[in-house]
C-alpha positions in Angstrom: -83.0 -74.5 5.1 -86.7 -73.9 4.0 -88.5 -76.4 3.0 -90.5 -76.0 -0.9 -93.1 -78.2 -1.9 -93.5 -79.5 -5.1 -97.0 -80.0 -7.0 -96.0 -83.5 -8.9 -96.5 -86.4 -7.5 -94.4 -87.5 -9.8 -90.5 -88.6 -8.7 -88.6 -87.8 -11.7 -89.5 -84.0 -11.3 -89.3 -84.2 -8.2 -85.5 -85.2 -8.6 -84.8 -83.2 -11.2 -86.1 -80.2 -9.5 -83.8 -81.6 -6.6 -80.6 -82.2 -9.0 -81.2 -78.4 -10.4 -81.1 -77.4 -7.3 -78.2 -78.6 -6.1 -75.5 -78.0 -8.5 -77.0 -73.8 -8.5 -75.9 -74.7 -4.2 -79.9 -74.2 -3.0 -80.1 -75.5 0.0 -83.6 -76.0 0.0 -85.2 -79.6 1.9 -87.9 -80.0 -1.7 -91.2 -82.2 -1.1 -93.7 -83.3 -3.7 -97.4 -82.8 -3.2 -97.1 -86.3 -1.9 -96.1 -85.2 1.3 -99.1 -83.6 1.4 -102.0 -86.2 0.8 -104.6 -83.8 1.9 -105.1 -81.3 -0.3 -106.5 -82.0 -3.2 -105.7 -81.5 -6.8 -106.1 -78.1 -8.7 -108.1 -78.4 -11.3 -106.2 -76.5 -14.8 -108.9 -73.8 -15.3 -106.4 -71.5 -17.5 -105.7 -69.7 -21.3 -102.2 -70.8 -20.5 -99.8 -73.0 -19.7 -98.4 -70.0 -17.0 -102.1 -69.5 -15.3 -101.6 -73.0 -15.1 -98.7 -73.4 -13.1 -99.9 -70.4 -10.7 -103.0 -72.6 -10.0 -101.4 -74.7 -8.8 -98.2 -73.1 -7.1 -101.0 -70.5 -5.6 -103.2 -73.6 -4.3 -99.9 -75.7 -2.5 -99.3 -72.2 -0.8 -102.0 -71.6 0.1 -103.1 -74.9 1.5 -99.6 -75.6 3.5 -98.5 -72.7 4.6 -95.1 -73.0 2.2 -93.2 -71.6 -1.0 -94.3 -73.6 -3.8 -93.4 -73.8 -7.5 -95.9 -75.6 -9.6 -95.0 -76.0 -13.9 -97.1 -76.8 -16.9 -95.8 -77.5 -19.9 -97.4 -78.6 -23.4 -96.1 -79.1 -27.2 -97.7 -76.2 -29.4 -97.9 -77.0 -33.3 -97.0 -74.7 -35.5 -99.4 -75.2 -38.6 -102.5 -76.2 -35.6 -102.0 -72.6 -35.2 -100.1 -73.8 -31.3 -102.3 -76.9 -30.9 -102.8 -78.8 -28.7 -101.1 -76.6 -26.7 -102.3 -76.7 -23.2 -104.7 -79.3 -23.9 -101.7 -81.3 -25.0 -102.4 -84.3 -22.0 -106.8 -84.9 -22.9 -106.1 -83.9 -26.7 -107.2 -87.6 -27.6 -110.1 -86.3 -25.3 -108.7 -88.3 -21.8 -106.2 -87.2 -19.9 -102.5 -89.2 -19.7 -103.7 -91.1 -23.2 -100.4 -90.9 -24.3 -100.6 -93.2 -27.0 -104.0 -91.7 -28.2 -102.6 -88.1 -27.8 -99.7 -89.3 -30.3 -101.5 -91.2 -32.8 -104.2 -88.1 -33.2 -102.0 -85.5 -33.6 -100.5 -88.4 -36.4 -103.1 -88.4 -38.2 -104.1 -85.0 -38.0 -100.5 -84.4 -39.6 -100.6 -86.9 -41.7 -100.8 -84.9 -45.1 -98.5 -82.3 -43.5 -94.8 -82.2 -45.5 -91.5 -82.6 -42.9 -90.9 -78.6 -43.6 -93.4 -77.9 -42.0 -93.8 -79.8 -39.0 -92.5 -76.4 -37.1 -93.6 -77.7 -33.7 -92.0 -76.5 -29.6 -92.2 -77.8 -25.9 -92.4 -75.2 -23.6 -93.1 -75.5 -20.0 -94.9 -72.6 -17.4 -92.8 -73.1 -14.1 -94.5 -70.8 -11.3 -92.9 -69.5 -7.5 -95.9 -68.5 -5.4 -95.6 -67.3 -1.8 -98.1 -67.4 1.4 -98.1 -64.0 0.8 -99.7 -63.7 -1.9 -96.2 -63.3 -3.6 -95.9 -65.6 -7.9 -93.6 -65.4 -10.5 -93.5 -67.4 -13.1 -91.0 -68.1 -16.0 -90.9 -70.2 -19.1 -88.8 -72.5 -21.1 -88.9 -73.5 -24.9 -87.3 -76.1 -26.6 -87.6 -76.1 -30.9 -88.0 -78.5 -32.7 -89.8 -80.8 -35.9 -92.1 -83.5 -35.8 -91.3 -86.4 -37.1 -94.1 -88.2 -39.0 -93.3 -92.4 -37.0 -91.7 -92.9 -33.7 -88.9 -93.7 -32.9 -87.2 -94.2 -28.9 -88.6 -96.1 -26.0 -87.7 -93.1 -23.6 -89.4 -90.1 -22.2 -93.3 -89.9 -22.7 -96.0 -88.0 -24.2 -95.6 -86.6 -28.1 -91.1 -87.6 -27.2 -91.4 -90.2 -30.2 -92.1 -87.9 -32.8 -90.4 -84.6 -31.4 -87.3 -84.4 -33.3 -85.6 -81.1 -30.7 -83.5 -79.4 -33.4 -80.0 -79.8 -34.1 -80.4 -83.4 -33.6 -80.5 -86.0 -35.3 -83.0 -88.2 -32.6 -86.1 -88.0 -31.0 -86.1 -86.7 -27.5 -87.3 -90.7 -26.7 -83.9 -91.6 -28.2 -82.6 -90.0 -25.6 -80.8 -90.3 -22.4 -82.2 -89.2 -19.8 -79.8 -86.6 -19.0 -79.2 -86.0 -22.2 -82.9 -85.2 -21.8 -82.6 -83.0 -18.8 -80.1 -81.1 -20.4 -81.6 -79.0 -23.3 -85.8 -79.7 -22.4 -87.8 -77.5 -21.8 -88.7 -78.4 -18.2 -85.3 -78.4 -17.7 -85.1 -74.6 -18.9 -88.0 -73.4 -16.5 -86.8 -75.1 -13.2 -83.0 -73.4 -14.0 -84.5 -69.7 -14.9 -86.8 -70.4 -11.8 -83.4 -70.8 -9.8 -82.4 -66.6 -9.2 -86.3 -66.4 -8.2 -85.7 -69.0 -5.8 -82.1 -67.6 -4.0 -84.2 -63.5 -4.7 -87.3 -64.5 -2.8 -86.5 -67.5 -0.1 -82.4 -66.6 0.8 
Protein backbone atom coordinates (compact mmCIF):
# COMPACT_ATOMS: atom_id res chain seq x y z
CA UNK A 1 0.00 0.00 0.00
CA UNK A 2 1.42 3.36 -1.06
CA UNK A 3 1.34 6.15 1.52
CA UNK A 4 0.07 9.33 -0.06
CA UNK A 5 0.14 12.73 1.61
CA UNK A 6 -2.48 15.43 1.01
CA UNK A 7 -1.32 19.01 1.54
CA UNK A 8 -4.06 20.05 3.94
CA UNK A 9 -4.80 20.34 7.63
CA UNK A 10 -8.52 20.32 6.81
CA UNK A 11 -10.07 17.01 8.00
CA UNK A 12 -13.08 17.46 5.68
CA UNK A 13 -10.87 17.59 2.60
CA UNK A 14 -9.00 14.50 3.78
CA UNK A 15 -12.27 12.59 4.27
CA UNK A 16 -13.50 13.62 0.82
CA UNK A 17 -10.39 12.33 -0.95
CA UNK A 18 -10.35 9.12 1.14
CA UNK A 19 -13.95 8.42 0.05
CA UNK A 20 -13.10 9.04 -3.62
CA UNK A 21 -10.07 6.71 -3.42
CA UNK A 22 -12.16 4.03 -1.70
CA UNK A 23 -14.93 4.30 -4.32
CA UNK A 24 -12.29 3.84 -7.03
CA UNK A 25 -10.78 0.78 -5.27
CA UNK A 26 -7.45 2.56 -4.78
CA UNK A 27 -5.96 1.17 -1.59
CA UNK A 28 -3.56 4.02 -0.82
CA UNK A 29 -2.99 5.11 2.77
CA UNK A 30 -3.90 8.81 2.74
CA UNK A 31 -2.58 11.13 5.45
CA UNK A 32 -2.75 14.89 5.86
CA UNK A 33 0.03 17.44 6.42
CA UNK A 34 -0.55 17.10 10.18
CA UNK A 35 1.25 13.75 9.99
CA UNK A 36 4.43 15.72 9.23
CA UNK A 37 4.29 18.77 11.54
CA UNK A 38 7.97 19.55 10.90
CA UNK A 39 7.20 20.40 7.25
CA UNK A 40 6.35 24.13 7.02
CA UNK A 41 3.38 25.45 5.08
CA UNK A 42 4.21 26.58 1.55
CA UNK A 43 3.70 30.17 0.38
CA UNK A 44 1.27 30.26 -2.54
CA UNK A 45 3.27 32.50 -4.87
CA UNK A 46 1.91 31.11 -8.14
CA UNK A 47 -0.33 33.16 -10.42
CA UNK A 48 -2.67 30.27 -11.32
CA UNK A 49 -4.49 27.61 -9.32
CA UNK A 50 -2.35 24.95 -11.03
CA UNK A 51 0.94 26.68 -10.11
CA UNK A 52 -0.08 26.98 -6.45
CA UNK A 53 -1.20 23.34 -6.27
CA UNK A 54 2.10 22.20 -7.81
CA UNK A 55 4.16 24.38 -5.44
CA UNK A 56 2.52 22.71 -2.44
CA UNK A 57 2.66 19.18 -3.86
CA UNK A 58 6.35 19.38 -4.84
CA UNK A 59 7.35 20.90 -1.49
CA UNK A 60 5.65 18.07 0.41
CA UNK A 61 7.01 15.34 -1.88
CA UNK A 62 10.56 16.68 -1.47
CA UNK A 63 10.25 17.05 2.31
CA UNK A 64 8.69 13.64 2.97
CA UNK A 65 9.94 11.44 0.11
CA UNK A 66 6.30 10.47 -0.53
CA UNK A 67 3.89 11.09 -3.41
CA UNK A 68 1.96 14.25 -2.54
CA UNK A 69 -1.38 15.67 -3.63
CA UNK A 70 -2.31 19.34 -3.25
CA UNK A 71 -5.13 21.49 -4.49
CA UNK A 72 -5.83 25.17 -4.93
CA UNK A 73 -9.22 26.61 -5.68
CA UNK A 74 -11.25 29.76 -5.82
CA UNK A 75 -14.14 31.70 -7.30
CA UNK A 76 -13.95 33.51 -10.63
CA UNK A 77 -16.60 36.10 -11.49
CA UNK A 78 -17.07 36.86 -15.19
CA UNK A 79 -17.92 40.55 -14.80
CA UNK A 80 -14.83 41.03 -12.59
CA UNK A 81 -12.56 39.59 -15.27
CA UNK A 82 -12.08 36.32 -13.39
CA UNK A 83 -11.45 37.88 -9.96
CA UNK A 84 -11.15 37.12 -7.10
CA UNK A 85 -9.55 33.98 -8.60
CA UNK A 86 -6.35 32.95 -6.79
CA UNK A 87 -7.02 35.74 -4.26
CA UNK A 88 -10.41 34.27 -3.23
CA UNK A 89 -9.33 33.41 0.32
CA UNK A 90 -7.84 36.87 0.92
CA UNK A 91 -10.04 39.10 -1.26
CA UNK A 92 -10.78 41.50 1.59
CA UNK A 93 -7.11 41.64 2.61
CA UNK A 94 -6.82 39.07 5.38
CA UNK A 95 -6.45 35.36 4.58
CA UNK A 96 -9.46 33.22 5.49
CA UNK A 97 -11.87 35.98 6.59
CA UNK A 98 -14.90 34.45 4.85
CA UNK A 99 -17.38 37.04 6.01
CA UNK A 100 -15.29 40.05 4.95
CA UNK A 101 -14.52 38.43 1.58
CA UNK A 102 -18.22 37.74 0.94
CA UNK A 103 -19.31 41.23 1.99
CA UNK A 104 -16.70 42.89 -0.24
CA UNK A 105 -17.68 40.77 -3.24
CA UNK A 106 -21.39 41.53 -2.78
CA UNK A 107 -20.61 45.24 -2.47
CA UNK A 108 -18.59 45.13 -5.70
CA UNK A 109 -21.48 43.44 -7.51
CA UNK A 110 -24.32 45.44 -5.93
CA UNK A 111 -25.23 47.23 -9.21
CA UNK A 112 -24.91 44.12 -11.37
CA UNK A 113 -28.21 42.54 -12.46
CA UNK A 114 -28.88 38.79 -12.22
CA UNK A 115 -28.22 37.96 -15.92
CA UNK A 116 -24.65 39.29 -15.59
CA UNK A 117 -23.65 37.55 -12.35
CA UNK A 118 -22.19 34.39 -13.90
CA UNK A 119 -19.30 32.83 -11.97
CA UNK A 120 -17.53 29.53 -11.52
CA UNK A 121 -15.48 27.73 -8.92
CA UNK A 122 -12.23 26.16 -10.14
CA UNK A 123 -10.06 23.60 -8.38
CA UNK A 124 -6.66 22.46 -9.60
CA UNK A 125 -5.45 19.20 -8.04
CA UNK A 126 -1.79 18.26 -8.44
CA UNK A 127 0.15 15.07 -7.85
CA UNK A 128 3.92 15.34 -7.38
CA UNK A 129 6.31 12.41 -6.92
CA UNK A 130 9.66 12.65 -5.11
CA UNK A 131 11.45 12.17 -8.48
CA UNK A 132 9.88 15.38 -9.83
CA UNK A 133 7.10 13.75 -11.89
CA UNK A 134 3.98 15.93 -11.82
CA UNK A 135 0.42 15.96 -13.10
CA UNK A 136 -2.36 18.54 -12.72
CA UNK A 137 -6.09 18.15 -13.33
CA UNK A 138 -8.90 20.67 -12.94
CA UNK A 139 -12.55 20.66 -11.94
CA UNK A 140 -15.10 23.44 -12.45
CA UNK A 141 -18.54 24.23 -11.11
CA UNK A 142 -20.53 26.78 -13.13
CA UNK A 143 -23.19 28.99 -11.60
CA UNK A 144 -24.39 32.47 -10.75
CA UNK A 145 -24.10 34.72 -7.71
CA UNK A 146 -27.14 35.65 -5.63
CA UNK A 147 -27.65 39.16 -4.26
CA UNK A 148 -28.18 37.86 -0.72
CA UNK A 149 -26.61 34.93 1.16
CA UNK A 150 -28.71 31.80 1.84
CA UNK A 151 -27.88 28.60 3.71
CA UNK A 152 -25.60 27.68 6.58
CA UNK A 153 -23.51 24.86 5.05
CA UNK A 154 -20.18 25.08 3.29
CA UNK A 155 -17.83 28.02 3.67
CA UNK A 156 -16.35 30.94 1.76
CA UNK A 157 -18.61 32.09 -1.07
CA UNK A 158 -21.00 29.11 -0.82
CA UNK A 159 -23.90 31.18 0.62
CA UNK A 160 -24.16 33.29 -2.57
CA UNK A 161 -23.14 30.75 -5.23
CA UNK A 162 -26.03 29.03 -7.01
CA UNK A 163 -24.87 26.09 -9.13
CA UNK A 164 -26.15 25.86 -12.70
CA UNK A 165 -29.37 23.83 -12.83
CA UNK A 166 -30.22 24.26 -9.14
CA UNK A 167 -32.38 26.75 -7.25
CA UNK A 168 -30.32 26.53 -4.03
CA UNK A 169 -26.95 27.94 -3.10
CA UNK A 170 -24.08 25.55 -2.38
CA UNK A 171 -24.52 26.49 1.30
CA UNK A 172 -28.06 25.01 1.12
CA UNK A 173 -26.90 21.65 -0.28
CA UNK A 174 -26.12 18.64 1.90
CA UNK A 175 -22.44 17.70 2.12
CA UNK A 176 -23.11 14.67 -0.13
CA UNK A 177 -24.94 16.81 -2.73
CA UNK A 178 -22.16 19.38 -2.74
CA UNK A 179 -19.37 16.78 -3.01
CA UNK A 180 -21.13 15.16 -5.98
CA UNK A 181 -20.97 18.36 -8.06
CA UNK A 182 -18.21 20.43 -6.48
CA UNK A 183 -15.14 21.66 -8.32
CA UNK A 184 -12.91 19.93 -5.75
CA UNK A 185 -14.84 16.65 -6.02
CA UNK A 186 -14.52 16.80 -9.82
CA UNK A 187 -10.78 17.55 -9.63
CA UNK A 188 -10.11 14.80 -7.07
CA UNK A 189 -12.09 12.29 -9.17
CA UNK A 190 -10.12 13.35 -12.27
CA UNK A 191 -6.96 12.57 -10.29
CA UNK A 192 -7.97 8.90 -9.83
CA UNK A 193 -6.69 7.66 -13.25
CA UNK A 194 -3.48 9.64 -12.69
CA UNK A 195 -2.93 7.95 -9.32
CA UNK A 196 -3.69 4.59 -10.89
CA UNK A 197 -1.17 5.22 -13.66
CA UNK A 198 1.69 6.59 -11.55
CA UNK A 199 1.32 4.75 -8.24
CA UNK A 200 0.13 1.26 -9.19
